C-alpha atoms as one frame of an Amber mdcrd trajectory, in Angstrom:
protein
 -27.612  11.100  13.368 -26.370   7.922  14.919 -28.487   4.899  15.491 -27.963
   3.180  18.825 -27.900  -0.554  19.496 -27.654  -2.575  22.663 -25.121  -5.153
  23.485 -25.579  -7.695  26.494 -28.179  -5.291  27.824 -25.387  -3.503  29.658
 -23.603  -1.124  27.147 -24.996   1.158  24.462 -22.770   1.560  21.365 -23.440
   3.601  18.146 -23.288   2.088  14.704 -19.525   2.813  14.279 -18.708   0.877
  17.179 -20.632  -2.163  15.831 -19.014  -1.567  12.538 -15.746  -1.844  14.277
 -16.706  -5.102  16.064 -17.961  -6.746  12.760 -14.726  -5.671  11.003 -12.497
  -7.140  13.800 -14.504 -10.435  13.412 -14.014 -10.316   9.526 -10.361  -9.811
   9.901  -9.929 -12.586  12.613  -8.666 -10.136  15.234 -11.617 -10.074  17.528
 -11.269 -11.383  20.951 -13.560 -14.122  22.236 -15.405 -11.436  24.358 -15.858
  -9.275  21.324 -17.367 -12.117  19.363 -19.636 -13.116  22.143 -20.940  -9.328
  22.362 -21.508  -9.153  18.706 -23.466 -12.578  18.636 -25.633 -11.303  21.398
 -26.278  -8.114  19.628 -27.214  -9.882  16.583 -29.712 -12.315  18.391 -31.515
  -9.345  19.919 -33.257  -8.232  16.712 -33.365  -9.555  13.106 -32.586  -6.199
  11.766 -29.274  -6.512  13.625 -28.470  -9.761  11.876 -29.470  -8.157   8.467
 -27.212  -5.147   9.256 -24.223  -7.469   9.825 -25.027  -9.306   6.471 -25.135
  -5.852   4.633 -21.799  -5.000   6.281 -20.287  -8.301   5.014 -21.579  -7.744
   1.596 -20.080  -4.098   1.696 -16.841  -5.923   2.824 -16.586  -8.075  -0.217
 -17.293  -5.000  -2.570 -14.502  -2.912  -0.971 -11.912  -5.796  -1.149 -12.048
  -6.548  -4.776  -8.894  -7.493  -6.922  -8.552  -4.786  -9.511  -9.098  -5.369
 -13.162  -6.310  -3.481 -14.859  -8.172  -3.333 -18.243 -10.972  -1.492 -16.510
  -8.788   1.380 -15.276  -8.115   4.602 -17.235  -4.758   5.379 -15.493  -4.265
   8.903 -17.038  -7.667   9.990 -16.185  -7.794   8.540 -12.643  -4.415  10.101
 -11.994  -5.575  13.626 -13.107  -8.697  13.104 -11.151  -6.717  12.158  -8.127
  -4.158  15.140  -8.279  -7.244  17.430  -8.643  -8.908  16.050  -5.547  -5.549
  16.367  -3.470  -5.585  20.049  -4.265  -9.148  20.642  -3.024  -9.148  22.668
   0.384 -10.008  20.923   3.288  -9.787  17.438   1.741  -7.289  16.126   4.218
  -9.531  17.041   7.235 -12.482  15.482   5.511 -10.623  12.220   4.796  -9.287
  12.188   8.428 -12.824  12.364   9.734 -13.980   9.620   7.397 -11.087   7.536
   8.351 -12.016   7.814  12.181 -15.628   6.544  11.273 -14.442   3.474   9.187
 -12.285   0.627  10.427  -9.007   1.101   8.983  -8.487  -2.470   8.164 -11.170
  -1.913   5.315  -9.439   0.958   3.742  -5.587   0.365   3.971  -5.332  -2.463
   1.160  -7.705  -0.572  -1.031  -5.995   2.816  -0.657  -2.515   1.591  -1.070
  -3.386  -0.333  -4.337  -5.544   2.454  -5.712  -2.717   5.187  -5.339  -0.223
   2.790  -6.850  -2.432   2.095  -9.982  -3.595   5.858 -10.326  -0.183   7.345
 -10.022   1.960   4.821 -11.794   3.311   6.334 -15.131   3.581   3.116 -16.882
   0.687   0.509 -17.853  -0.630  -1.338 -14.704   0.922  -4.765 -14.793  -1.360
  -6.659 -12.223  -0.605 -10.478 -11.969  -3.435 -12.772 -12.850  -3.604 -13.990
  -9.193  -5.131 -10.634  -8.261  -8.421 -11.562  -9.972  -9.198 -13.816  -6.967
 -10.905 -12.746  -3.784 -10.347 -14.589  -0.411 -13.163 -14.640   2.272 -12.249
 -15.809   5.856 -14.918 -16.552   8.320 -13.891 -15.971  12.041 -14.159 -18.910
  14.477 -17.391 -19.025  16.464 -19.250 -17.243  13.690 -20.402 -17.887  10.011
 -20.128 -15.726   7.017 -22.259 -15.472   3.686 -21.132 -14.503   0.217 -22.674
 -14.441  -3.157 -20.505 -15.350  -5.962 -20.327 -13.670  -9.436 -22.627 -16.234
 -10.960 -25.244 -15.910  -8.178 -24.210 -19.021  -6.193 -24.724 -18.522  -2.513
 -21.985 -19.764  -0.171 -22.140 -19.920   3.795 -18.733 -20.272   5.407 -18.481
 -21.828   8.919 -16.036 -20.616  11.585 -12.452 -20.929  10.776 -13.079 -21.481
   6.988 -11.460 -19.932   3.831 -12.997 -19.654   0.396 -11.081 -18.395  -2.577
 -12.986 -17.439  -5.751 -12.504 -15.492  -9.102 -14.337 -12.038  -9.268 -15.251
 -13.146 -12.642 -15.867 -16.864 -13.835 -14.174 -17.771 -17.071 -16.450 -19.580
 -19.649 -16.477 -23.336 -19.375 -15.954 -23.620 -15.605 -16.779 -22.089 -12.193
 -13.891 -23.016  -9.923 -13.444 -22.272  -6.266 -11.149 -23.681  -3.457 -12.382
 -24.376   0.179 -10.661 -24.870   3.445 -12.875 -25.584   6.288 -16.661 -26.044
   6.015 -18.983 -24.420   3.520 -22.590 -24.808   2.419 -23.229 -24.262  -1.254
 -26.391 -23.310  -3.205 -25.041 -23.548  -6.729 -26.738 -21.420  -9.345 -27.869
 -23.763 -12.319 -25.747 -23.810 -15.336 -24.920 -26.970 -17.272 -22.548 -25.367
 -19.753 -20.224 -24.142 -16.909 -19.831 -26.807 -14.285 -19.202 -25.487 -10.692
 -16.087 -27.166  -9.114 -15.018 -26.956  -5.501 -11.512 -28.105  -4.649 -10.069
 -28.988  -1.116  -6.860 -30.432  -0.264  -8.240 -33.951  -0.666 -11.277 -33.733
  -2.735 -12.728 -32.156  -6.100 -16.400 -31.878  -6.427 -18.244 -30.973  -9.803
 -21.899 -29.714  -9.864 -24.069 -27.759 -12.163 -27.098 -26.638  -9.913 -27.267
 -28.263  -6.466 -27.236 -27.565  -2.733 -24.598 -29.495  -0.532 -22.432 -29.117
   2.376 -18.623 -29.780   2.558 -16.405 -30.330   5.542 -12.757 -30.074   4.737
 -10.627 -28.790   7.659  -6.809 -29.168   7.115  -6.488 -30.353  10.857  -8.939
 -33.147  10.389  -8.287 -36.434   8.724 -12.207 -36.609   7.677 -13.359 -34.799
   4.550 -17.189 -35.170   3.995 -19.802 -34.136   1.548 -23.603 -34.107   2.587
 -26.161 -33.683  -0.287 -29.138 -31.459   0.234 -30.542 -31.183  -3.330 -29.559
 -32.356  -6.805 -26.381 -34.521  -7.633 -22.761 -34.062  -7.623 -19.653 -35.953
  -8.902 -17.057 -36.334  -6.170 -13.462 -37.646  -6.353 -11.636 -38.245  -2.995
  -7.742 -38.457  -3.376  -6.907 -40.927  -6.157 -10.270 -42.895  -5.972 -12.685
 -43.233  -8.626 -15.361 -40.620  -9.295 -18.575 -41.098  -7.476 -22.028 -39.646
  -7.727 -24.011 -38.397  -4.711 -27.778 -38.049  -4.429 -29.905 -36.024  -1.905
 -29.849 -37.382   1.645 -26.309 -39.186   1.075 -23.186 -38.424   2.961 -19.746
 -39.360   1.745 -16.712 -39.516   4.109 -13.156 -39.985   3.049 -10.481 -40.704
   5.722  -6.990 -39.761   4.496  -5.374 -41.801   7.255  -6.915 -45.098   6.243
  -7.553 -43.955   2.482 -10.992 -45.165   2.794 -14.374 -43.728   1.628 -17.971
 -44.652   2.673 -21.300 -43.428   1.727 -24.367 -43.340   4.082 -27.909 -42.133
   4.113 -28.576 -39.222   6.517 -30.711 -36.347   7.327 -28.967 -33.503   5.403
 -30.179 -30.791   7.599 -28.341 -32.192  10.671 -25.009 -31.279   8.716 -26.158
 -28.079   7.296 -28.127 -26.467  10.126 -25.029 -24.622  11.394 -25.730 -21.928
   8.650 -29.018 -21.279  10.525 -27.071 -20.775  13.853 -28.068 -24.487  14.968
 -25.582 -27.217  16.037 -27.500 -30.610  16.022 -26.186 -33.764  17.540 -28.408
 -37.011  17.259 -26.937 -39.986  19.161 -23.271 -38.878  18.171 -20.326 -40.056
  20.106 -18.955 -37.391  22.361 -15.595 -37.483  20.531 -17.416 -36.083  17.498
 -19.183 -33.472  19.505 -15.984 -32.199  20.841 -14.449 -32.321  17.467 -17.225
 -29.998  16.102 -16.611 -27.738  19.074 -12.951 -27.656  18.343 -13.487 -26.556
  14.719 -16.002 -24.083  15.500 -14.610 -22.261  18.411 -10.771 -22.841  17.722
 -10.016 -24.629  20.904  -8.141 -27.778  21.832 -10.328 -30.411  23.665  -8.591
 -33.557  25.049 -10.638 -36.457  26.369  -8.552 -37.797  29.321 -10.839 -40.843
  30.091 -11.241 -42.531  26.870 -14.381 -44.506  28.304 -16.447 -41.464  27.602
 -15.379 -40.968  24.029 -17.978 -43.240  22.646 -20.867 -42.179  24.896 -23.802
 -41.129  22.743 -25.174 -37.583  22.889 -28.280 -36.043  21.640 -28.909 -32.269
  21.654 -29.614 -29.228  19.638 -27.568 -25.937  20.521 -29.022 -22.664  19.036
 -26.492 -19.680  18.964 -25.063 -20.793  22.315 -21.454 -19.598  23.143 -18.683
 -22.193  24.060 -19.197 -21.465  27.610 -22.877 -22.102  27.385 -22.590 -25.357
  25.543 -19.837 -26.626  28.003 -22.270 -25.889  30.830 -25.128 -27.673  29.086
 -22.847 -30.694  28.398 -21.764 -30.784  32.081 -25.438 -30.821  33.178 -26.672
 -33.597  30.646 -23.555 -35.735  30.512 -21.444 -37.604  33.020 -18.373 -35.378
  32.425 -16.585 -32.498  33.847 -14.060 -30.040  32.391 -10.656 -28.625  33.347
  -9.772 -25.328  31.336  -6.274 -24.021  31.104  -5.238 -20.527  30.314  -3.846
 -19.726  26.939  -0.172 -19.387  26.974   2.057 -17.173  24.780   4.347 -18.851
  22.186   7.994 -17.615  21.643   6.846 -15.621  18.662   4.374 -13.781  20.763
   1.182 -15.509  19.692  -1.407 -17.139  21.982  -1.877 -20.791  21.731  -5.285
 -22.241  21.530  -7.126 -22.684  24.765  -6.816 -26.214  26.025  -9.804 -28.026
  27.697  -9.517 -31.434  29.397 -12.503 -33.735  29.655 -12.857 -36.216  32.442
 -15.597 -38.666  33.433 -17.610 -37.425  36.254 -18.083 -39.624  39.303 -19.645
 -39.128  42.730 -16.233 -38.951  44.124 -15.107 -35.919  42.020 -18.517 -34.298
  41.598 -18.303 -31.448  39.011
């Protein structure tokens, strides 16, 4: 019996359609409208959010790299041949295939058949021991690492980690933004690498911003302490309430005291600005929603803005900005590149005057 859910209070879809929407978001193929619908569905009921989190956990389980030492090739091959000979199996598989997003099964199925039917020993390169998690723009994802460490990934972020940590060190790589709650283990330090920074911790909670398109890399401490090395600089130790920034263009680093939750609240669906310049507000929107926002009147770039957005879409945030700040927007349609890919949407920001109104 199918369970029914409501999206946008306009259309009723069954759980299979919800699964397809979540899968599209996990693979980065969801349209902006699909992302908006899924977000609206999640906000209607806490059970909906739990359903999505359970689905993401299932996604992680069904996309592991294979451990060749744990596979009995001969036994698996015989089992597969026996299953293939069962009557009606193809029909059953086809019905199941229709119910589950194909993007979940294709990589797993192809690699499984190769390992099961290969007559020789499975020679899987060491790199396949790693898992990669991508969080779609406009959403965030949660994953529990093999050691119990919890990681939240903001939109447009990528985390790469091993399915099993080796003794002596727990190493992961991050591109984008992630909040980490590191499981305590002093004998096996937890290491996060980005393109401009290396962070070492044992049992702490912190937020990292390290988008490849941004010259700023930042670490904000929530609990405990960490050691950080930016570029070729010396190692520094950060304590709770401290935020370290590194500017790759000027090759300078600074440390300031801050409210950590302001920088970590995104994992709870909040976007908090406290007297931040509008240029930083727009940069945050660019990173979260994968758009290009261009300030055409530089006089407004330094205007201070204070607000808290909770689970609003980009359109809703722009409308609120327009109502509460002296600005107006001009949105351009997305264009197709020569290689048949859509460019980012371009949004131009102008200062609003009585002459130009809205």
